[in-house]
TORKOL-4160 file (C-alpha; in steps of 0.2 Angstrom, whole numbers, padded with zeros to 4 digits, m for minus):
490
<pt num="1" X="0011" Y="0800" Z="0166"/>
<pt num="2" X="0008" Y="0784" Z="0159"/>
<pt num="3" X="0000" Y="0790" Z="0143"/>
<pt num="4" X="0016" Y="0800" Z="0140"/>
<pt num="5" X="0027" Y="0785" Z="0142"/>
<pt num="6" X="0016" Y="0775" Z="0129"/>
<pt num="7" X="0017" Y="0789" Z="0117"/>
<pt num="8" X="0036" Y="0791" Z="0119"/>
<pt num="9" X="0039" Y="0772" Z="0117"/>
<pt num="10" X="0028" Y="0772" Z="0101"/>
<pt num="11" X="0038" Y="0787" Z="0095"/>
<pt num="12" X="0055" Y="0778" Z="0097"/>
<pt num="13" X="0049" Y="0763" Z="0088"/>
<pt num="14" X="0042" Y="0772" Z="0073"/>
<pt num="15" X="0058" Y="0784" Z="0072"/>
<pt num="16" X="0070" Y="0769" Z="0071"/>
<pt num="17" X="0067" Y="0765" Z="0052"/>
<pt num="18" X="0070" Y="0782" Z="0049"/>
<pt num="19" X="0086" Y="0782" Z="0057"/>
<pt num="20" X="0092" Y="0766" Z="0049"/>
<pt num="21" X="0087" Y="0772" Z="0032"/>
<pt num="22" X="0098" Y="0787" Z="0034"/>
<pt num="23" X="0112" Y="0777" Z="0040"/>
<pt num="24" X="0110" Y="0765" Z="0026"/>
<pt num="25" X="0110" Y="0780" Z="0014"/>
<pt num="26" X="0128" Y="0784" Z="0019"/>
<pt num="27" X="0134" Y="0766" Z="0018"/>
<pt num="28" X="0139" Y="0767" Z="0037"/>
<pt num="29" X="0128" Y="0752" Z="0042"/>
<pt num="30" X="0129" Y="0734" Z="0038"/>
<pt num="31" X="0115" Y="0722" Z="0032"/>
<pt num="32" X="0118" Y="0712" Z="0048"/>
<pt num="33" X="0114" Y="0727" Z="0058"/>
<pt num="34" X="0099" Y="0732" Z="0047"/>
<pt num="35" X="0092" Y="0715" Z="0050"/>
<pt num="36" X="0096" Y="0715" Z="0068"/>
<pt num="37" X="0089" Y="0732" Z="0072"/>
<pt num="38" X="0075" Y="0730" Z="0059"/>
<pt num="39" X="0069" Y="0715" Z="0069"/>
<pt num="40" X="0069" Y="0723" Z="0085"/>
<pt num="41" X="0059" Y="0737" Z="0077"/>
<pt num="42" X="0045" Y="0725" Z="0070"/>
<pt num="43" X="0045" Y="0715" Z="0086"/>
<pt num="44" X="0044" Y="0730" Z="0097"/>
<pt num="45" X="0031" Y="0739" Z="0086"/>
<pt num="46" X="0020" Y="0722" Z="0084"/>
<pt num="47" X="0019" Y="0719" Z="0102"/>
<pt num="48" X="0016" Y="0737" Z="0106"/>
<pt num="49" X="0001" Y="0738" Z="0094"/>
<pt num="50" X="m0006" Y="0722" Z="0102"/>
<pt num="51" X="m0003" Y="0725" Z="0120"/>
<pt num="52" X="m0001" Y="0743" Z="0122"/>
<pt num="53" X="0012" Y="0739" Z="0135"/>
<pt num="54" X="0028" Y="0748" Z="0133"/>
<pt num="55" X="0038" Y="0735" Z="0145"/>
<pt num="56" X="0032" Y="0720" Z="0134"/>
<pt num="57" X="0037" Y="0730" Z="0119"/>
<pt num="58" X="0054" Y="0729" Z="0125"/>
<pt num="59" X="0053" Y="0711" Z="0126"/>
<pt num="60" X="0046" Y="0709" Z="0109"/>
<pt num="61" X="0062" Y="0720" Z="0103"/>
<pt num="62" X="0072" Y="0707" Z="0111"/>
<pt num="63" X="0064" Y="0693" Z="0102"/>
<pt num="64" X="0063" Y="0703" Z="0085"/>
<pt num="65" X="0082" Y="0707" Z="0087"/>
<pt num="66" X="0087" Y="0688" Z="0088"/>
<pt num="67" X="0075" Y="0684" Z="0074"/>
<pt num="68" X="0082" Y="0699" Z="0063"/>
<pt num="69" X="0101" Y="0695" Z="0064"/>
<pt num="70" X="0101" Y="0677" Z="0070"/>
<pt num="71" X="0105" Y="0668" Z="0086"/>
<pt num="72" X="0124" Y="0667" Z="0081"/>
<pt num="73" X="0126" Y="0686" Z="0081"/>
<pt num="74" X="0117" Y="0688" Z="0098"/>
<pt num="75" X="0128" Y="0674" Z="0105"/>
<pt num="76" X="0144" Y="0680" Z="0098"/>
<pt num="77" X="0142" Y="0696" Z="0105"/>
<pt num="78" X="0135" Y="0690" Z="0123"/>
<pt num="79" X="0150" Y="0677" Z="0124"/>
<pt num="80" X="0163" Y="0690" Z="0120"/>
<pt num="81" X="0155" Y="0701" Z="0134"/>
<pt num="82" X="0153" Y="0686" Z="0146"/>
<pt num="83" X="0172" Y="0680" Z="0144"/>
<pt num="84" X="0178" Y="0698" Z="0148"/>
<pt num="85" X="0166" Y="0698" Z="0163"/>
<pt num="86" X="0173" Y="0681" Z="0168"/>
<pt num="87" X="0191" Y="0685" Z="0166"/>
<pt num="88" X="0189" Y="0701" Z="0178"/>
<pt num="89" X="0181" Y="0688" Z="0190"/>
<pt num="90" X="0196" Y="0677" Z="0190"/>
<pt num="91" X="0185" Y="0663" Z="0181"/>
<pt num="92" X="0188" Y="0653" Z="0165"/>
<pt num="93" X="0172" Y="0651" Z="0154"/>
<pt num="94" X="0169" Y="0638" Z="0141"/>
<pt num="95" X="0155" Y="0640" Z="0129"/>
<pt num="96" X="0144" Y="0628" Z="0119"/>
<pt num="97" X="0130" Y="0630" Z="0108"/>
<pt num="98" X="0115" Y="0617" Z="0107"/>
<pt num="99" X="0107" Y="0616" Z="0089"/>
<pt num="100" X="0093" Y="0606" Z="0083"/>
<pt num="101" X="0087" Y="0599" Z="0067"/>
<pt num="102" X="0075" Y="0587" Z="0060"/>
<pt num="103" X="0088" Y="0576" Z="0051"/>
<pt num="104" X="0101" Y="0574" Z="0066"/>
<pt num="105" X="0092" Y="0580" Z="0083"/>
<pt num="106" X="0103" Y="0590" Z="0095"/>
<pt num="107" X="0121" Y="0592" Z="0092"/>
<pt num="108" X="0134" Y="0602" Z="0102"/>
<pt num="109" X="0147" Y="0614" Z="0095"/>
<pt num="110" X="0156" Y="0630" Z="0100"/>
<pt num="111" X="0152" Y="0640" Z="0085"/>
<pt num="112" X="0134" Y="0635" Z="0077"/>
<pt num="113" X="0124" Y="0648" Z="0070"/>
<pt num="114" X="0108" Y="0640" Z="0064"/>
<pt num="115" X="0094" Y="0632" Z="0073"/>
<pt num="116" X="0103" Y="0636" Z="0090"/>
<pt num="117" X="0091" Y="0633" Z="0105"/>
<pt num="118" X="0102" Y="0635" Z="0119"/>
<pt num="119" X="0119" Y="0642" Z="0125"/>
<pt num="120" X="0129" Y="0632" Z="0138"/>
<pt num="121" X="0142" Y="0640" Z="0150"/>
<pt num="122" X="0154" Y="0632" Z="0161"/>
<pt num="123" X="0166" Y="0640" Z="0173"/>
<pt num="124" X="0182" Y="0634" Z="0181"/>
<pt num="125" X="0196" Y="0640" Z="0192"/>
<pt num="126" X="0213" Y="0635" Z="0196"/>
<pt num="127" X="0207" Y="0627" Z="0212"/>
<pt num="128" X="0191" Y="0616" Z="0209"/>
<pt num="129" X="0175" Y="0625" Z="0215"/>
<pt num="130" X="0168" Y="0610" Z="0224"/>
<pt num="131" X="0178" Y="0599" Z="0236"/>
<pt num="132" X="0175" Y="0581" Z="0235"/>
<pt num="133" X="0158" Y="0577" Z="0243"/>
<pt num="134" X="0153" Y="0595" Z="0247"/>
<pt num="135" X="0138" Y="0604" Z="0239"/>
<pt num="136" X="0142" Y="0621" Z="0242"/>
<pt num="137" X="0157" Y="0631" Z="0237"/>
<pt num="138" X="0166" Y="0635" Z="0253"/>
<pt num="139" X="0182" Y="0645" Z="0248"/>
<pt num="140" X="0175" Y="0663" Z="0251"/>
<pt num="141" X="0186" Y="0671" Z="0238"/>
<pt num="142" X="0179" Y="0660" Z="0224"/>
<pt num="143" X="0162" Y="0662" Z="0230"/>
<pt num="144" X="0163" Y="0682" Z="0229"/>
<pt num="145" X="0171" Y="0680" Z="0212"/>
<pt num="146" X="0156" Y="0669" Z="0206"/>
<pt num="147" X="0143" Y="0681" Z="0213"/>
<pt num="148" X="0151" Y="0696" Z="0204"/>
<pt num="149" X="0151" Y="0686" Z="0188"/>
<pt num="150" X="0132" Y="0680" Z="0190"/>
<pt num="151" X="0126" Y="0698" Z="0193"/>
<pt num="152" X="0132" Y="0702" Z="0176"/>
<pt num="153" X="0127" Y="0686" Z="0168"/>
<pt num="154" X="0108" Y="0689" Z="0174"/>
<pt num="155" X="0109" Y="0707" Z="0168"/>
<pt num="156" X="0115" Y="0702" Z="0151"/>
<pt num="157" X="0100" Y="0688" Z="0148"/>
<pt num="158" X="0087" Y="0692" Z="0135"/>
<pt num="159" X="0071" Y="0694" Z="0144"/>
<pt num="160" X="0063" Y="0679" Z="0136"/>
<pt num="161" X="0076" Y="0665" Z="0140"/>
<pt num="162" X="0074" Y="0654" Z="0154"/>
<pt num="163" X="0089" Y="0645" Z="0163"/>
<pt num="164" X="0093" Y="0627" Z="0167"/>
<pt num="165" X="0107" Y="0623" Z="0179"/>
<pt num="166" X="0115" Y="0606" Z="0179"/>
<pt num="167" X="0126" Y="0599" Z="0194"/>
<pt num="168" X="0139" Y="0586" Z="0192"/>
<pt num="169" X="0149" Y="0575" Z="0202"/>
<pt num="170" X="0164" Y="0563" Z="0200"/>
<pt num="171" X="0163" Y="0544" Z="0202"/>
<pt num="172" X="0168" Y="0544" Z="0221"/>
<pt num="173" X="0154" Y="0536" Z="0231"/>
<pt num="174" X="0138" Y="0528" Z="0224"/>
<pt num="175" X="0128" Y="0533" Z="0209"/>
<pt num="176" X="0113" Y="0536" Z="0219"/>
<pt num="177" X="0123" Y="0547" Z="0232"/>
<pt num="178" X="0131" Y="0556" Z="0218"/>
<pt num="179" X="0114" Y="0560" Z="0210"/>
<pt num="180" X="0108" Y="0568" Z="0226"/>
<pt num="181" X="0124" Y="0577" Z="0229"/>
<pt num="182" X="0124" Y="0584" Z="0211"/>
<pt num="183" X="0106" Y="0590" Z="0213"/>
<pt num="184" X="0111" Y="0600" Z="0229"/>
<pt num="185" X="0126" Y="0607" Z="0219"/>
<pt num="186" X="0114" Y="0613" Z="0206"/>
<pt num="187" X="0102" Y="0621" Z="0217"/>
<pt num="188" X="0116" Y="0629" Z="0226"/>
<pt num="189" X="0120" Y="0638" Z="0210"/>
<pt num="190" X="0102" Y="0641" Z="0207"/>
<pt num="191" X="0100" Y="0650" Z="0224"/>
<pt num="192" X="0116" Y="0661" Z="0219"/>
<pt num="193" X="0107" Y="0665" Z="0202"/>
<pt num="194" X="0091" Y="0671" Z="0211"/>
<pt num="195" X="0102" Y="0682" Z="0223"/>
<pt num="196" X="0110" Y="0689" Z="0207"/>
<pt num="197" X="0092" Y="0694" Z="0202"/>
<pt num="198" X="0084" Y="0681" Z="0191"/>
<pt num="199" X="0066" Y="0679" Z="0191"/>
<pt num="200" X="0062" Y="0661" Z="0201"/>
<pt num="201" X="0049" Y="0657" Z="0187"/>
<pt num="202" X="0063" Y="0657" Z="0174"/>
<pt num="203" X="0074" Y="0645" Z="0183"/>
<pt num="204" X="0076" Y="0626" Z="0182"/>
<pt num="205" X="0089" Y="0615" Z="0190"/>
<pt num="206" X="0094" Y="0596" Z="0188"/>
<pt num="207" X="0108" Y="0585" Z="0196"/>
<pt num="208" X="0114" Y="0571" Z="0184"/>
<pt num="209" X="0127" Y="0563" Z="0197"/>
<pt num="210" X="0142" Y="0556" Z="0188"/>
<pt num="211" X="0134" Y="0552" Z="0172"/>
<pt num="212" X="0140" Y="0566" Z="0161"/>
<pt num="213" X="0159" Y="0566" Z="0164"/>
<pt num="214" X="0170" Y="0579" Z="0154"/>
<pt num="215" X="0186" Y="0570" Z="0160"/>
<pt num="216" X="0192" Y="0553" Z="0166"/>
<pt num="217" X="0187" Y="0547" Z="0183"/>
<pt num="218" X="0203" Y="0537" Z="0184"/>
<pt num="219" X="0213" Y="0552" Z="0189"/>
<pt num="220" X="0211" Y="0565" Z="0204"/>
<pt num="221" X="0213" Y="0579" Z="0190"/>
<pt num="222" X="0200" Y="0571" Z="0180"/>
<pt num="223" X="0188" Y="0569" Z="0195"/>
<pt num="224" X="0191" Y="0589" Z="0200"/>
<pt num="225" X="0185" Y="0593" Z="0183"/>
<pt num="226" X="0170" Y="0582" Z="0185"/>
<pt num="227" X="0164" Y="0591" Z="0200"/>
<pt num="228" X="0156" Y="0606" Z="0191"/>
<pt num="229" X="0140" Y="0615" Z="0186"/>
<pt num="230" X="0134" Y="0621" Z="0169"/>
<pt num="231" X="0122" Y="0636" Z="0166"/>
<pt num="232" X="0112" Y="0634" Z="0150"/>
<pt num="233" X="0103" Y="0649" Z="0143"/>
<pt num="234" X="0087" Y="0642" Z="0133"/>
<pt num="235" X="0084" Y="0653" Z="0120"/>
<pt num="236" X="0067" Y="0659" Z="0112"/>
<pt num="237" X="0060" Y="0649" Z="0098"/>
<pt num="238" X="0056" Y="0663" Z="0087"/>
<pt num="239" X="0045" Y="0653" Z="0075"/>
<pt num="240" X="0035" Y="0644" Z="0088"/>
<pt num="241" X="0020" Y="0647" Z="0099"/>
<pt num="242" X="0032" Y="0652" Z="0113"/>
<pt num="243" X="0037" Y="0668" Z="0102"/>
<pt num="244" X="0018" Y="0674" Z="0105"/>
<pt num="245" X="0020" Y="0673" Z="0124"/>
<pt num="246" X="0036" Y="0681" Z="0123"/>
<pt num="247" X="0044" Y="0668" Z="0135"/>
<pt num="248" X="0052" Y="0650" Z="0133"/>
<pt num="249" X="0041" Y="0635" Z="0135"/>
<pt num="250" X="0043" Y="0622" Z="0148"/>
<pt num="251" X="0044" Y="0610" Z="0133"/>
<pt num="252" X="0060" Y="0619" Z="0126"/>
<pt num="253" X="0068" Y="0616" Z="0142"/>
<pt num="254" X="0064" Y="0598" Z="0143"/>
<pt num="255" X="0071" Y="0596" Z="0125"/>
<pt num="256" X="0088" Y="0604" Z="0130"/>
<pt num="257" X="0088" Y="0594" Z="0147"/>
<pt num="258" X="0086" Y="0578" Z="0136"/>
<pt num="259" X="0099" Y="0583" Z="0124"/>
<pt num="260" X="0111" Y="0584" Z="0138"/>
<pt num="261" X="0107" Y="0567" Z="0144"/>
<pt num="262" X="0107" Y="0559" Z="0128"/>
<pt num="263" X="0123" Y="0565" Z="0122"/>
<pt num="264" X="0135" Y="0552" Z="0116"/>
<pt num="265" X="0150" Y="0560" Z="0124"/>
<pt num="266" X="0142" Y="0555" Z="0141"/>
<pt num="267" X="0146" Y="0537" Z="0136"/>
<pt num="268" X="0163" Y="0540" Z="0127"/>
<pt num="269" X="0172" Y="0552" Z="0139"/>
<pt num="270" X="0172" Y="0539" Z="0153"/>
<pt num="271" X="0176" Y="0524" Z="0142"/>
<pt num="272" X="0189" Y="0513" Z="0150"/>
<pt num="273" X="0205" Y="0513" Z="0139"/>
<pt num="274" X="0218" Y="0501" Z="0137"/>
<pt num="275" X="0235" Y="0506" Z="0130"/>
<pt num="276" X="0240" Y="0493" Z="0117"/>
<pt num="277" X="0257" Y="0490" Z="0125"/>
<pt num="278" X="0249" Y="0484" Z="0141"/>
<pt num="279" X="0240" Y="0467" Z="0143"/>
<pt num="280" X="0229" Y="0472" Z="0159"/>
<pt num="281" X="0211" Y="0475" Z="0155"/>
<pt num="282" X="0199" Y="0487" Z="0165"/>
<pt num="283" X="0188" Y="0479" Z="0178"/>
<pt num="284" X="0170" Y="0476" Z="0172"/>
<pt num="285" X="0158" Y="0487" Z="0181"/>
<pt num="286" X="0144" Y="0472" Z="0178"/>
<pt num="287" X="0148" Y="0456" Z="0187"/>
<pt num="288" X="0142" Y="0439" Z="0189"/>
<pt num="289" X="0129" Y="0435" Z="0202"/>
<pt num="290" X="0134" Y="0426" Z="0218"/>
<pt num="291" X="0120" Y="0412" Z="0214"/>
<pt num="292" X="0126" Y="0397" Z="0205"/>
<pt num="293" X="0118" Y="0394" Z="0188"/>
<pt num="294" X="0117" Y="0377" Z="0181"/>
<pt num="295" X="0108" Y="0383" Z="0165"/>
<pt num="296" X="0115" Y="0392" Z="0150"/>
<pt num="297" X="0108" Y="0405" Z="0139"/>
<pt num="298" X="0116" Y="0395" Z="0124"/>
<pt num="299" X="0122" Y="0410" Z="0114"/>
<pt num="300" X="0139" Y="0403" Z="0110"/>
<pt num="301" X="0149" Y="0419" Z="0114"/>
<pt num="302" X="0166" Y="0423" Z="0119"/>
<pt num="303" X="0175" Y="0428" Z="0135"/>
<pt num="304" X="0172" Y="0447" Z="0139"/>
<pt num="305" X="0190" Y="0450" Z="0137"/>
<pt num="306" X="0190" Y="0443" Z="0119"/>
<pt num="307" X="0176" Y="0453" Z="0114"/>
<pt num="308" X="0178" Y="0466" Z="0100"/>
<pt num="309" X="0181" Y="0481" Z="0110"/>
<pt num="310" X="0176" Y="0494" Z="0096"/>
<pt num="311" X="0160" Y="0484" Z="0089"/>
<pt num="312" X="0146" Y="0496" Z="0098"/>
<pt num="313" X="0157" Y="0513" Z="0095"/>
<pt num="314" X="0160" Y="0510" Z="0076"/>
<pt num="315" X="0142" Y="0507" Z="0073"/>
<pt num="316" X="0137" Y="0523" Z="0081"/>
<pt num="317" X="0144" Y="0534" Z="0066"/>
<pt num="318" X="0157" Y="0548" Z="0063"/>
<pt num="319" X="0151" Y="0559" Z="0077"/>
<pt num="320" X="0159" Y="0548" Z="0090"/>
<pt num="321" X="0176" Y="0548" Z="0082"/>
<pt num="322" X="0176" Y="0567" Z="0084"/>
<pt num="323" X="0171" Y="0566" Z="0101"/>
<pt num="324" X="0186" Y="0555" Z="0105"/>
<pt num="325" X="0198" Y="0569" Z="0099"/>
<pt num="326" X="0190" Y="0582" Z="0110"/>
<pt num="327" X="0195" Y="0572" Z="0125"/>
<pt num="328" X="0209" Y="0561" Z="0122"/>
<pt num="329" X="0224" Y="0567" Z="0112"/>
<pt num="330" X="0227" Y="0560" Z="0094"/>
<pt num="331" X="0243" Y="0551" Z="0100"/>
<pt num="332" X="0233" Y="0543" Z="0115"/>
<pt num="333" X="0220" Y="0538" Z="0103"/>
<pt num="334" X="0232" Y="0530" Z="0091"/>
<pt num="335" X="0240" Y="0521" Z="0105"/>
<pt num="336" X="0224" Y="0515" Z="0114"/>
<pt num="337" X="0208" Y="0505" Z="0112"/>
<pt num="338" X="0191" Y="0510" Z="0118"/>
<pt num="339" X="0181" Y="0498" Z="0129"/>
<pt num="340" X="0164" Y="0502" Z="0120"/>
<pt num="341" X="0153" Y="0490" Z="0131"/>
<pt num="342" X="0139" Y="0492" Z="0144"/>
<pt num="343" X="0150" Y="0479" Z="0154"/>
<pt num="344" X="0162" Y="0494" Z="0159"/>
<pt num="345" X="0148" Y="0506" Z="0164"/>
<pt num="346" X="0135" Y="0507" Z="0177"/>
<pt num="347" X="0116" Y="0510" Z="0175"/>
<pt num="348" X="0113" Y="0529" Z="0177"/>
<pt num="349" X="0103" Y="0534" Z="0192"/>
<pt num="350" X="0088" Y="0544" Z="0185"/>
<pt num="351" X="0086" Y="0562" Z="0188"/>
<pt num="352" X="0072" Y="0574" Z="0186"/>
<pt num="353" X="0072" Y="0592" Z="0179"/>
<pt num="354" X="0064" Y="0603" Z="0194"/>
<pt num="355" X="0057" Y="0621" Z="0192"/>
<pt num="356" X="0065" Y="0632" Z="0205"/>
<pt num="357" X="0048" Y="0638" Z="0211"/>
<pt num="358" X="0041" Y="0621" Z="0213"/>
<pt num="359" X="0027" Y="0622" Z="0200"/>
<pt num="360" X="0022" Y="0608" Z="0189"/>
<pt num="361" X="0031" Y="0606" Z="0172"/>
<pt num="362" X="0019" Y="0609" Z="0156"/>
<pt num="363" X="0024" Y="0594" Z="0145"/>
<pt num="364" X="0018" Y="0591" Z="0128"/>
<pt num="365" X="0004" Y="0578" Z="0127"/>
<pt num="366" X="0009" Y="0569" Z="0112"/>
<pt num="367" X="0026" Y="0566" Z="0106"/>
<pt num="368" X="0032" Y="0557" Z="0089"/>
<pt num="369" X="0043" Y="0542" Z="0090"/>
<pt num="370" X="0057" Y="0537" Z="0079"/>
<pt num="371" X="0049" Y="0528" Z="0064"/>
<pt num="372" X="0056" Y="0510" Z="0068"/>
<pt num="373" X="0056" Y="0513" Z="0086"/>
<pt num="374" X="0037" Y="0516" Z="0091"/>
<pt num="375" X="0033" Y="0501" Z="0103"/>
<pt num="376" X="0041" Y="0488" Z="0091"/>
<pt num="377" X="0048" Y="0471" Z="0094"/>
<pt num="378" X="0064" Y="0465" Z="0087"/>
<pt num="379" X="0071" Y="0448" Z="0084"/>
<pt num="380" X="0088" Y="0439" Z="0080"/>
<pt num="381" X="0098" Y="0422" Z="0083"/>
<pt num="382" X="0113" Y="0420" Z="0094"/>
<pt num="383" X="0119" Y="0403" Z="0092"/>
<pt num="384" X="0105" Y="0391" Z="0094"/>
<pt num="385" X="0094" Y="0404" Z="0105"/>
<pt num="386" X="0082" Y="0416" Z="0098"/>
<pt num="387" X="0082" Y="0432" Z="0106"/>
<pt num="388" X="0067" Y="0445" Z="0106"/>
<pt num="389" X="0067" Y="0463" Z="0112"/>
<pt num="390" X="0053" Y="0474" Z="0115"/>
<pt num="391" X="0043" Y="0484" Z="0115"/>
<pt num="392" X="0055" Y="0497" Z="0110"/>
<pt num="393" X="0048" Y="0515" Z="0109"/>
<pt num="394" X="0060" Y="0531" Z="0108"/>
<pt num="395" X="0054" Y="0549" Z="0105"/>
<pt num="396" X="0060" Y="0557" Z="0090"/>
<pt num="397" X="0066" Y="0573" Z="0097"/>
<pt num="398" X="0071" Y="0570" Z="0115"/>
<pt num="399" X="0075" Y="0551" Z="0114"/>
<pt num="400" X="0065" Y="0548" Z="0129"/>
<pt num="401" X="0060" Y="0529" Z="0131"/>
<pt num="402" X="0042" Y="0527" Z="0130"/>
<pt num="403" X="0041" Y="0508" Z="0134"/>
<pt num="404" X="0048" Y="0496" Z="0147"/>
<pt num="405" X="0055" Y="0483" Z="0137"/>
<pt num="406" X="0059" Y="0463" Z="0140"/>
<pt num="407" X="0073" Y="0453" Z="0134"/>
<pt num="408" X="0066" Y="0435" Z="0130"/>
<pt num="409" X="0077" Y="0420" Z="0126"/>
<pt num="410" X="0071" Y="0405" Z="0117"/>
<pt num="411" X="0083" Y="0391" Z="0119"/>
<pt num="412" X="0087" Y="0377" Z="0104"/>
<pt num="413" X="0074" Y="0388" Z="0094"/>
<pt num="414" X="0066" Y="0378" Z="0079"/>
<pt num="415" X="0052" Y="0391" Z="0075"/>
<pt num="416" X="0039" Y="0381" Z="0085"/>
<pt num="417" X="0042" Y="0388" Z="0103"/>
<pt num="418" X="0029" Y="0401" Z="0110"/>
<pt num="419" X="0034" Y="0403" Z="0127"/>
<pt num="420" X="0052" Y="0410" Z="0131"/>
<pt num="421" X="0064" Y="0399" Z="0142"/>
<pt num="422" X="0070" Y="0415" Z="0151"/>
<pt num="423" X="0063" Y="0433" Z="0151"/>
<pt num="424" X="0071" Y="0449" Z="0159"/>
<pt num="425" X="0064" Y="0466" Z="0162"/>
<pt num="426" X="0078" Y="0480" Z="0157"/>
<pt num="427" X="0080" Y="0498" Z="0161"/>
<pt num="428" X="0083" Y="0509" Z="0147"/>
<pt num="429" X="0096" Y="0522" Z="0143"/>
<pt num="430" X="0098" Y="0531" Z="0126"/>
<pt num="431" X="0112" Y="0541" Z="0117"/>
<pt num="432" X="0112" Y="0550" Z="0101"/>
<pt num="433" X="0125" Y="0545" Z="0088"/>
<pt num="434" X="0126" Y="0551" Z="0070"/>
<pt num="435" X="0110" Y="0546" Z="0063"/>
<pt num="436" X="0109" Y="0532" Z="0075"/>
<pt num="437" X="0103" Y="0529" Z="0093"/>
<pt num="438" X="0112" Y="0518" Z="0107"/>
<pt num="439" X="0100" Y="0510" Z="0118"/>
<pt num="440" X="0109" Y="0503" Z="0133"/>
<pt num="441" X="0099" Y="0491" Z="0145"/>
<pt num="442" X="0103" Y="0483" Z="0161"/>
<pt num="443" X="0094" Y="0468" Z="0167"/>
<pt num="444" X="0084" Y="0474" Z="0183"/>
<pt num="445" X="0085" Y="0455" Z="0192"/>
<pt num="446" X="0102" Y="0454" Z="0200"/>
<pt num="447" X="0102" Y="0435" Z="0198"/>
<pt num="448" X="0098" Y="0437" Z="0178"/>
<pt num="449" X="0110" Y="0427" Z="0167"/>
<pt num="450" X="0110" Y="0442" Z="0155"/>
<pt num="451" X="0119" Y="0456" Z="0163"/>
<pt num="452" X="0117" Y="0471" Z="0150"/>
<pt num="453" X="0115" Y="0474" Z="0132"/>
<pt num="454" X="0120" Y="0488" Z="0119"/>
<pt num="455" X="0109" Y="0489" Z="0103"/>
<pt num="456" X="0112" Y="0502" Z="0090"/>
<pt num="457" X="0097" Y="0507" Z="0080"/>
<pt num="458" X="0096" Y="0518" Z="0064"/>
<pt num="459" X="0085" Y="0533" Z="0066"/>
<pt num="460" X="0081" Y="0533" Z="0047"/>
<pt num="461" X="0069" Y="0518" Z="0048"/>
<pt num="462" X="0080" Y="0504" Z="0045"/>
<pt num="463" X="0072" Y="0487" Z="0050"/>
<pt num="464" X="0089" Y="0479" Z="0054"/>
<pt num="465" X="0100" Y="0485" Z="0069"/>
<pt num="466" X="0118" Y="0493" Z="0067"/>
<pt num="467" X="0125" Y="0483" Z="0081"/>
<pt num="468" X="0118" Y="0471" Z="0094"/>
<pt num="469" X="0127" Y="0464" Z="0108"/>
<pt num="470" X="0123" Y="0456" Z="0125"/>
<pt num="471" X="0134" Y="0453" Z="0140"/>
<pt num="472" X="0129" Y="0438" Z="0150"/>
<pt num="473" X="0134" Y="0425" Z="0163"/>
<pt num="474" X="0140" Y="0408" Z="0160"/>
<pt num="475" X="0150" Y="0395" Z="0171"/>
<pt num="476" X="0154" Y="0410" Z="0183"/>
<pt num="477" X="0162" Y="0420" Z="0169"/>
<pt num="478" X="0156" Y="0436" Z="0159"/>
<pt num="479" X="0153" Y="0431" Z="0141"/>
<pt num="480" X="0149" Y="0442" Z="0126"/>
<pt num="481" X="0139" Y="0439" Z="0110"/>
<pt num="482" X="0136" Y="0450" Z="0095"/>
<pt num="483" X="0121" Y="0446" Z="0084"/>
<pt num="484" X="0110" Y="0454" Z="0071"/>
<pt num="485" X="0091" Y="0459" Z="0075"/>
<pt num="486" X="0078" Y="0463" Z="0064"/>
<pt num="487" X="0061" Y="0472" Z="0065"/>
<pt num="488" X="0046" Y="0461" Z="0068"/>
<pt num="489" X="0034" Y="0466" Z="0055"/>
<pt num="490" X="0015" Y="0464" Z="0057"/>
């Protein structure tokens, strides 16, 4: 029987081109269809000839199909089917595609067709799925509808795909609590996917807490939208080594997870906003320490409320301006100012990508760094104080920090000092702009005079920062100083 099955599979694979040629002769088949089916035939035949396994030949056909007609066609059809299934399950779907290219890195859009590496799905209902502080969906009707949808979702997956589930919270509670809660939400959805039939070896999950809002946490409606999950279908790289293995590599999942974390919308969507007709300012998240300081950094800055509110955001490039419009209406944007400063943000609690089956993640041993950020040092003058920052290292593709930098301050600098007056270790967060990267840093010492800093670097090798600002404490007030930094050569 096994021999007959192999022969039947081979016959079908070899017969497909003849069917296609007949259709093409009658002009009843499009070039796109020829490319899709032709790619499937080549993928199936090639895999079958190498392995002799008809099951693997089917997987090879799926890879060839995507390669032949493009991910755009595959995703268009699948999103159409999933939207119909979601409607039948009383769910509202939203789709985004993640694409990647050498010049600009990862980007998100609704209709990308080239270099697409993943497809993201988020689901919502009239009533929020997750109650505040809860890790499970407790409404039995909502849960039944979700389970119905997930069965169809899993059934429609490409055999080579892997899934990445991301859990989120609103800003109620501490950042550490929210990270743990979001991970429990992600695990809950992952469990439901396993119940729906997904292979555990193809499943990853992560909880990112409150760090990726899609709405303002200043309103109850916004908070309910932020209590959510996303399922990301990580697609086969048909040109890479993973295509030969007929499966998505762990490194591809890591790349998608990093793209999510470094998305600039994570910063913009929860920016404090002040309406120009009002005089009141948002309360900064960073604050002065309880300790009385008699010393000063000597930066000659301005009070935080007088600092240029758009200084950092403007330096990031056009991508952020488009992001403003996706969350705030044009009218609101015209009447408002966005508080683009680390002073109004809290340090992100670090999360980790976890395979559902608990196995170790296979990471690439070597990753290329951005050409001007490979463990480099940077220098600038702020008032009479010299400031150095380093080492700064950022991976090119994923924007992962590779070094643990320090801010060093040399007061009344005359070019001769070799020892810093004050030196602070900082945590590092990265966010991708338009040809830029925002490196946001927070002092790890609660009693440090420096509280946080935003530095915008170009990703094209520029030796000068696009923007540099430090928030610091002086005379029990929060101050801000903008200054330029240059790469230390040699």
